[in-house]
C-alpha positions as CSV (number, residue, x, y, z in Angstrom):
1,M,0.0,0.0,0.0
2,M,2.8,2.4,0.9
3,L,4.6,1.7,-2.3
4,C,1.4,2.5,-4.2
5,L,1.1,5.8,-2.2
6,G,4.8,6.6,-3.0
7,N,4.1,6.1,-6.7
8,F,1.1,8.4,-6.4
9,V,3.2,11.2,-5.1
10,I,6.0,10.6,-7.7
11,G,3.4,10.5,-10.5
12,T,1.7,13.7,-9.2
13,G,5.0,15.5,-9.0
14,A,6.1,14.3,-12.5
15,M,2.8,15.2,-14.3
16,I,1.6,18.2,-12.3
17,V,3.6,20.6,-14.5
18,T,1.4,19.6,-17.5
19,G,-1.7,21.0,-15.8
20,M,-0.2,24.2,-14.7
21,L,2.0,24.9,-17.8
22,N,-0.1,28.0,-18.6
23,D,0.4,29.4,-15.1
24,I,4.1,28.9,-15.0
25,A,4.6,30.3,-18.6
26,G,2.5,33.3,-17.6
27,D,4.3,33.9,-14.3
28,F,7.8,33.9,-16.0
29,Q,6.5,35.5,-19.3
30,L,7.4,32.5,-21.4
31,G,5.9,30.7,-24.3
32,A,4.3,27.3,-23.8
33,G,7.1,25.5,-25.7
34,T,9.8,27.0,-23.5
35,A,7.9,26.3,-20.3
36,G,7.3,22.7,-21.5
37,Q,11.0,22.0,-21.3
38,L,10.5,21.7,-17.5
39,I,9.0,18.3,-18.4
40,S,11.9,17.4,-20.8
41,V,14.6,18.3,-18.1
42,F,12.8,16.2,-15.5
43,A,12.3,13.3,-17.8
44,L,15.9,13.3,-19.2
45,A,17.4,13.5,-15.7
46,T,15.2,10.6,-14.5
47,C,16.1,8.6,-17.7
48,V,19.8,8.9,-16.9
49,G,19.3,8.5,-13.1
50,A,17.2,5.3,-13.1
51,P,19.9,2.9,-14.4
52,L,22.6,4.8,-12.6
53,F,20.9,4.5,-9.2
54,A,19.9,0.9,-9.9
55,T,23.6,0.1,-9.9
56,L,24.7,2.4,-7.1
57,G,21.7,1.6,-4.9
58,S,21.5,-2.1,-5.3
59,R,23.5,-2.7,-2.1
60,I,21.4,-0.3,0.0
61,D,18.6,-1.5,2.3
62,R,15.3,-1.0,0.4
63,R,13.7,0.8,3.3
64,Q,16.5,3.4,3.5
65,L,16.7,3.8,-0.3
66,L,12.9,4.2,-1.0
67,A,12.1,6.4,2.0
68,G,15.2,8.5,1.3
69,S,14.3,9.0,-2.3
70,L,10.9,10.4,-1.3
71,L,12.6,12.7,1.2
72,V,14.7,14.1,-1.7
73,Y,11.5,14.5,-3.7
74,A,9.9,16.4,-0.8
75,A,12.8,18.8,-0.3
76,M,13.0,19.6,-4.0
77,H,9.3,20.3,-4.4
78,L,9.3,22.5,-1.4
79,A,12.2,24.4,-2.9
80,A,10.4,24.7,-6.2
81,A,7.6,26.5,-4.5
82,F,10.0,29.4,-3.8
83,A,12.0,29.4,-7.1
84,P,12.8,33.0,-7.9
85,S,13.4,32.5,-11.6
86,F,12.7,30.0,-14.4
87,A,16.3,29.0,-14.5
88,S,16.3,28.1,-10.8
89,L,13.1,26.2,-11.3
90,M,14.7,24.2,-14.1
91,A,17.6,23.4,-11.8
92,I,15.3,22.3,-9.0
93,R,13.3,20.1,-11.4
94,L,16.6,18.5,-12.5
95,L,17.4,17.6,-8.9
96,S,13.9,16.5,-8.0
97,A,14.3,13.8,-10.7
98,I,16.6,12.0,-8.4
99,G,13.7,10.9,-6.2
100,A,11.7,9.7,-9.2
101,A,14.7,7.9,-10.7
102,I,15.1,5.9,-7.6
103,F,11.7,5.3,-6.2
104,T,9.5,4.1,-9.2
105,P,11.9,1.4,-10.6
106,Q,13.2,0.3,-7.2
107,A,9.7,-0.1,-5.8
108,A,8.9,-2.4,-8.6
109,A,12.2,-4.3,-8.2
110,T,11.5,-4.7,-4.5
111,L,8.1,-6.4,-5.0
112,P,9.6,-9.9,-6.0
113,L,11.1,-9.9,-2.5
114,L,7.7,-9.3,-0.9
115,V,5.2,-11.4,-2.9
116,N,5.2,-14.9,-4.6
117,A,5.4,-15.5,-8.3
118,Q,1.7,-16.3,-8.7
119,T,0.6,-12.8,-7.5
120,R,3.6,-10.8,-8.8
121,G,1.9,-9.4,-11.9
122,R,-1.1,-8.2,-9.9
123,A,1.1,-6.7,-7.2
124,I,3.1,-4.7,-9.8
125,S,-0.1,-3.5,-11.3
126,F,-1.3,-2.4,-7.9
127,V,1.9,-0.4,-7.1
128,F,1.7,1.3,-10.5
129,L,-1.9,2.1,-9.9
130,G,-0.5,5.0,-7.9
131,W,0.5,6.6,-11.1
132,S,-3.0,6.3,-12.5
133,V,-4.5,7.6,-9.3
134,A,-2.1,10.6,-9.6
135,S,-3.7,11.4,-12.9
136,V,-7.2,11.1,-11.6
137,V,-6.7,12.9,-8.3
138,G,-3.3,14.5,-8.0
139,V,-3.0,16.3,-11.4
140,P,-6.6,17.7,-11.6
141,M,-6.3,18.9,-8.0
142,G,-2.9,20.4,-8.6
143,T,-4.3,22.1,-11.8
144,W,-7.2,23.5,-9.9
145,I,-5.0,24.7,-7.0
146,A,-2.6,26.3,-9.5
147,S,-5.5,28.2,-11.2
148,T,-6.9,29.4,-7.8
149,L,-4.0,29.7,-5.4
150,G,-1.0,29.6,-7.8
151,W,1.4,27.0,-9.1
152,R,3.8,27.5,-6.2
153,F,1.1,26.3,-3.7
154,S,0.7,23.1,-5.8
155,M,4.4,22.5,-5.7
156,G,4.5,22.9,-1.9
157,L,1.6,20.5,-1.5
158,V,3.4,17.8,-3.5
159,G,6.4,18.4,-1.2
160,L,4.3,17.8,1.9
161,L,2.7,14.7,0.5
162,A,6.2,13.3,-0.4
163,L,7.3,13.9,3.2
164,G,4.3,12.0,4.6
165,A,4.9,9.1,2.0
166,S,8.5,8.9,3.1
167,V,7.5,8.3,6.7
168,G,4.9,5.8,5.6
169,V,7.3,3.7,3.5
170,W,9.9,3.7,6.3
171,R,7.3,2.3,8.7
172,A,5.8,-0.2,6.2
173,L,8.9,-1.9,4.8
174,P,10.9,-4.4,6.8
175,P,14.6,-3.7,7.5
176,R,17.5,-5.5,5.9
177,L,15.8,-6.0,2.5
178,Y,18.2,-6.2,-0.4
179,V,18.0,-7.0,-4.1
180,E,20.6,-8.8,-6.2
181,P,23.5,-6.4,-6.9
182,A,23.3,-4.8,-10.3
183,G,26.8,-5.0,-11.7
184,R,28.3,-5.1,-15.2
185,A,27.3,-8.7,-15.7
186,A,23.7,-8.1,-14.8
187,W,23.5,-5.1,-17.2
188,G,25.2,-7.2,-19.9
189,A,22.7,-10.0,-19.5
190,V,19.7,-7.7,-19.9
191,L,21.2,-5.8,-22.9
192,R,22.0,-9.0,-24.7
193,H,18.4,-10.3,-24.2
194,T,16.7,-9.2,-27.4
195,P,13.1,-9.6,-26.2
196,M,13.8,-7.5,-23.1
197,V,15.4,-4.8,-25.2
198,L,12.4,-4.7,-27.5
199,V,10.0,-4.5,-24.6
200,V,12.0,-1.5,-23.3
201,A,12.0,0.1,-26.7
202,T,8.2,-0.4,-26.8
203,T,7.9,1.5,-23.6
204,M,10.0,4.4,-24.8
205,I,8.2,4.8,-28.1
206,Q,4.8,4.5,-26.5
207,S,5.8,7.1,-23.8
208,A,7.0,9.5,-26.6
209,G,3.7,9.1,-28.4
210,M,1.7,9.9,-25.3
211,F,3.7,12.9,-24.3
212,T,3.9,14.4,-27.8
213,L,0.3,15.4,-27.1
214,F,0.0,15.3,-23.3
215,T,2.8,17.8,-22.6
216,Y,1.0,20.5,-24.4
217,I,-2.6,19.5,-23.7
218,A,-3.3,22.6,-21.4
219,P,-2.3,25.2,-24.0
220,L,-4.0,23.1,-26.8
221,L,-7.3,22.9,-24.9
222,R,-7.1,26.7,-24.1
223,D,-6.2,27.9,-27.6
224,V,-8.2,25.5,-29.7
225,H,-11.2,24.6,-27.5
226,G,-11.3,27.5,-25.0
227,I,-10.9,25.3,-22.0
228,S,-8.8,26.5,-19.0
229,G,-9.0,26.9,-15.2
230,G,-11.6,24.8,-13.5
231,A,-12.9,23.3,-16.7
232,L,-9.3,22.1,-17.5
233,S,-9.2,20.4,-14.1
234,L,-12.4,18.6,-14.9
235,M,-10.9,17.4,-18.2
236,F,-7.9,16.0,-16.4
237,L,-10.3,14.4,-13.9
238,A,-12.1,12.6,-16.7
239,Y,-8.9,11.5,-18.2
240,G,-7.5,10.3,-15.0
241,A,-10.7,8.4,-14.0
242,C,-10.5,6.5,-17.2
243,G,-6.8,5.9,-16.7
244,V,-7.5,4.3,-13.3
245,S,-10.2,2.2,-14.8
246,G,-7.9,1.0,-17.6
247,N,-5.2,0.2,-15.0
248,V,-7.6,-1.7,-12.7
249,L,-8.9,-3.7,-15.7
250,A,-5.3,-4.5,-16.7
251,A,-4.5,-5.5,-13.2
252,S,-7.5,-7.8,-12.9
253,R,-6.4,-9.6,-16.2
254,M,-2.7,-9.6,-15.5
255,D,-2.4,-13.1,-14.1
256,R,-4.9,-14.6,-16.6
257,A,-4.0,-12.9,-19.9
258,T,-0.4,-12.4,-21.0
259,P,1.0,-8.9,-20.3
260,A,1.9,-8.6,-24.0
261,R,-1.8,-8.8,-25.0
262,I,-2.7,-6.2,-22.4
263,V,-0.1,-3.9,-23.7
264,Q,-1.4,-4.4,-27.3
265,A,-5.0,-3.7,-26.2
266,A,-4.0,-0.5,-24.3
267,M,-1.9,0.9,-27.1
268,L,-4.7,0.2,-29.7
269,T,-7.0,2.1,-27.5
270,S,-4.6,5.1,-27.4
271,L,-4.1,4.9,-31.1
272,A,-7.8,4.9,-31.7
273,A,-8.1,8.1,-29.6
274,M,-5.4,9.8,-31.6
275,L,-6.9,8.9,-34.9
276,L,-10.4,10.1,-33.7
277,W,-9.0,13.4,-32.3
278,P,-10.1,15.5,-35.3
279,L,-13.7,14.7,-34.4
280,A,-13.2,16.7,-31.1
281,T,-14.1,19.8,-33.2
282,L,-17.7,18.5,-33.3
283,G,-18.3,19.8,-29.8
284,P,-17.4,19.4,-26.1
285,V,-19.1,16.0,-25.8
286,A,-17.0,14.5,-28.6
287,L,-13.9,16.1,-27.0
288,V,-14.6,14.6,-23.6
289,L,-15.3,11.1,-25.0
290,I,-12.1,11.0,-27.0
291,F,-10.2,12.4,-24.0
292,M,-11.6,9.6,-21.9
293,L,-10.9,6.9,-24.5
294,W,-7.3,8.1,-24.5
295,G,-7.2,7.9,-20.7
296,V,-8.3,4.2,-20.7
297,G,-5.2,3.1,-22.6
298,G,-2.8,5.8,-21.4
299,F,-1.5,4.3,-18.2
300,A,-2.5,0.6,-18.5
301,T,0.7,-0.2,-20.4
302,N,3.3,0.7,-17.7
303,S,2.4,-2.1,-15.2
304,A,2.0,-4.7,-18.0
305,Q,5.4,-3.8,-19.4
306,Q,7.0,-4.3,-16.0
307,A,5.2,-7.6,-15.7
308,R,6.6,-8.7,-19.1
309,L,10.1,-8.0,-18.0
310,V,9.8,-9.8,-14.7
311,A,8.3,-12.8,-16.4
312,L,11.2,-13.0,-18.9
313,A,13.9,-12.9,-16.1
314,P,12.7,-12.4,-12.5
315,E,16.4,-12.5,-11.3
316,R,17.2,-9.5,-13.4
317,A,14.1,-7.4,-12.3
318,A,16.1,-4.7,-10.6
319,V,18.1,-4.0,-13.8
320,S,15.4,-4.5,-16.4
321,I,12.7,-2.5,-14.5
322,S,15.2,0.3,-14.0
323,L,16.0,0.3,-17.7
324,N,12.3,0.3,-18.5
325,S,11.6,3.2,-16.1
326,S,14.4,5.0,-17.7
327,S,12.8,4.5,-21.1
328,I,9.5,5.9,-19.9
329,Y,11.2,9.1,-19.0
330,L,13.3,9.2,-22.2
331,G,10.1,8.9,-24.1
332,Q,8.6,11.7,-22.1
333,A,11.6,13.9,-22.9
334,L,11.6,13.0,-26.6
335,G,7.8,13.5,-26.8
336,A,7.9,16.9,-25.1
337,M,10.7,18.0,-27.5
338,G,9.0,16.6,-30.5
339,G,5.7,18.1,-29.5
340,A,7.3,21.5,-29.1
341,A,8.6,21.3,-32.6
342,I,5.2,20.2,-34.0
343,Y,3.5,22.9,-31.9
344,A,5.8,25.6,-33.3
345,T,5.8,24.6,-36.9
346,A,2.4,22.9,-37.6
347,G,0.3,24.1,-34.7
348,A,-1.4,22.4,-31.8
349,D,-4.0,20.7,-34.1
350,S,-1.3,18.5,-35.6
351,L,0.1,17.1,-32.3
352,H,-2.2,14.1,-32.4
353,W,-0.8,12.9,-35.7
354,G,2.7,12.8,-34.3
355,A,1.4,10.9,-31.3
356,A,-0.5,8.4,-33.6
357,A,2.6,7.7,-35.7
358,L,4.6,6.8,-32.6
359,M,1.8,4.7,-31.1
360,L,1.7,2.7,-34.4
361,L,5.4,2.1,-34.3
362,A,5.2,1.0,-30.6
363,L,2.6,-1.6,-31.6
364,V,4.9,-3.0,-34.3
365,V,7.9,-3.2,-31.9
366,S,5.8,-4.8,-29.1
367,Q,4.5,-7.5,-31.4
368,R,8.1,-8.3,-32.4
369,A,9.1,-8.5,-28.8
370,R,6.1,-10.9,-28.1
371,V,7.1,-13.3,-30.9
372,L,10.8,-13.4,-29.9
373,G,9.9,-13.7,-26.2
374,Q,7.8,-16.8,-26.9
375,R,10.6,-18.4,-28.8
376,W,13.1,-17.5,-26.0
377,C,10.7,-19.1,-23.3
378,L,10.4,-22.3,-25.4
379,R,14.2,-22.5,-25.8
380,E,14.7,-22.0,-22.0
381,T,12.1,-24.7,-21.2
382,A,13.7,-27.2,-23.6
383,R,17.2,-26.4,-22.1
384,Q,16.0,-26.9,-18.6
385,Q,14.4,-30.3,-19.5
386,A,17.4,-31.5,-21.3
């Protein structure tokens, strides 16, 4: 439960900038594309940090590591609330990424130590439910607070939540809990495992597709559809509610259907939303329905992707999940940068086409990973029986 709460706080802090991008840009007198680089900086730093801290932190007690990462997250968000300039805010976001780089992948890597193999997929889905709940509660609430009390108040609130989550994780986890050390041999084994590499590539491409549009959804809804303030919060609430529903549905099927099929269904749902996006001009009802369809598939892939990696090699979970988490944030950074380029050259109305193209590519790579993964499992079974 506490690991799920920790992911809720991490997810809220990571995504909250999206909902208050207009407020930050206005406060520092910047364009939306420039302010959106706060997301790119955070994502790139987390991308680099996740595998780095997986190696450096593998010998640290899980309770100390996870509670400490939330403590760093708390301090940086409290500092962000008092940032005097955009440059200082960028630097603080860079440092706050340390908490996210450690907590999310290492929470997932810790789960095999706490649950049995039969319930592992459901447990991973439950922990990553925190991210979905962040989208349905944390981000809309942060957006509403930013539009009423200011974005600095929202940042401070995330800091206080992270502080409370740190205490909760410390009290919930048993002491002297360690994962297998992640050295050069472990990284080499994962990077030579073609199905694993393709699963990680799928995560990166899917994340890039999602954040090509999601990063700039606030200025898009304001400029194209006239939605801002409280109405924008309600849009994020609808999106997040469907995200939670999609994640819960994925979790309920995780130990019965293969995670690869869950990933395929979720990405097809997101792709359908992107292809239907032009119909949003028909009116607010059409916009909300498409937004909700996007939400159903938007977050269901993360937990299923983690479960795919654990199923392929449980003993390498600390490394593979860190690499996968890194790819999520790399995708966010690439999506935010690509979206900025599309926004500046072709306009906000073209963002969904870039997202759709990346979603389609992610589906192709995921299918290839599924085929190769099945072959690898068959070879391993035959080798063990020989």
